[in-house]
N, C-alpha and C positions, 0 to 999 in steps of 0.2 A: 245587612245578608243573612241570609240561614241558612247553612250547609246543612242538609239533613241526611240518612239511610243507615241500610244497616250498617253491623258494627264489621268493617273489615272493606269497604266500598271506596274509602280513598277518601273520606269526608277532610281528614288532616292536613294530607299532604296536599290537598287542594286550598285546604282552609289557609295554611301557611305560606304556601306561595302566594296567593291572590292578595295577601293582607300586604306582602314584601311587595306584590309588584304595584300595588294600589296607597299604598303607603296608609294603610286604614289599621284598626286593631283586631287582631285577632284573640277569641277566647275559647277555647276546647273548655265545654263545660263541666266534662267529666276531669280533667285535670284539675278545675278550678273546685270545685266540689270536694276532691283530694285532700287541696292545699287547706280548704277552710273546713273541712271533716263535716259538709253539709248533706249528712245522711240521718236518716229514722230508724235505720234499723241493718238488721244484714238478711240476704234472701240464700239460705243454706243449697236449697234446690238449683239455680243458679250461678252460689258461689260468689254473690257480690252484695257490694252493700244498695241499701235502697234509697234514691236518694228524694231528699228532702225538697221538693218542688216549690213551696214556698217560701224558703231560704234561702236558694238560687236567686228566684226575683229578685227578693230584695237586695241580694249580692249585687246583681246587675242592673238593677233600677236605673242607678246616676249614669255610671258608663256609654246603656243604651239613649237615654237620653240626648246625651253628647251628638251622637250618632257617628259616622264611620267606623261600622261595628259588623268582623264577619261571627256570627256565632254558630258553633261547630256541635251539634249532638244529633242522637240520634233519635230522640222523640221532639214533638215539636208542639202539644195540643194545651201543654202548660203554659208555653210563653202567649204573654199578647199581642194582640193580632198588631195594635201600631207598633210594634217593634219592627216590622220586617216592610220594606219595600217589595220585595222579590226575595224566593225560595226556590233552593235547588234541591233537589232529591237525588241522588247518585244512586245508580243502580247497575248490579255488575252480575256478570253469568255466573248461573252455578257453580261450574267447574274452577273458574278462579276463583270465587267468595270460598269453596271449600277449603282450598287450598291456602288461603289465607288464615284462616279461621283457624284452622287447623294448627299452623304454623305460630300461632299468639297461645296453642295451649288449647284454646275450645275441644271440649269432647261430649261426646253423649248426647242429655236432651240439650242441652246449651248448644250446642251445634247442631242439633236438630233443627232445634226452632228457629233460629238464625236464617236456617237456610232456609224453611219454610214461610218466613217474615218477609223472603225476598221474591220468594217465588207465587206469594197472595200478594205481590205490591204492599205489605201492610200499613209502611208508613209514608207510603204517596197518599195512600188511601188520607190517612189521619191528617196530613198536610194540607187536602183539598177539601178536609172538611174542618178545619183549622183557618183557615186562611181565603183568601179569596181565588178562587180558580185560576184567575188569568195570571195572579203573581206567583203561581207555582208549577215549575218546572223539571220535568226530569230530563238527566245527560247521562249517559252510558259512561262508565266507568270500568273500563276492562284491560285499557293498555294506555304506556307512556302517550300514547299519539291521541288517545281520548283525553288524558289529561291537560295535553297543548291546545286542544281544540276546545275543551270547557272552557281552561282559563282565557284563552282567546276571545271566548263567545261572553263572557261573564264581565272582561276589561271594557267590551265595549258597552255592555249593559251600562257598566258604574259611566263611563265617560258621556253616553247620554243622558244620562239621570242627573250626572254634571250641572250636563249647560242647560238640561231642560226647569232644573231647580237651586240655581244659583245666580 
């Protein structure tokens, strides 16, 4: 399962809770990259490290082949298509997203570019171009009620997939 979307849409909250409910392994690619220093430089403009995508793929390959993994990352076009049976792109209204990102210390260009990324559905488009369209789903992620609905919906999907594939 891939959980994707603009920073601040709720991927981590969803992924951790989903892993807990489904008994799956949760992997936050940003945290994994930080722990393993899987970077190839630093972006001064956005004040953040630049992910070394090849090293991330190498690091994840064995875990992904075992299955039962929820991967959380904003981008998705560098992950092998064979890794995911379903992709969820979380979407958040700009008024909620702006407050969430601002509370994380996002400012200026970084804040504006992330809001624009959400407005223009950039990460949804990336997912649709990277994976079979029928496995890519958008989910609203504005309120605690949205989170519960999303968790219920994804759990139903996982249970059905398990029945169909075991």
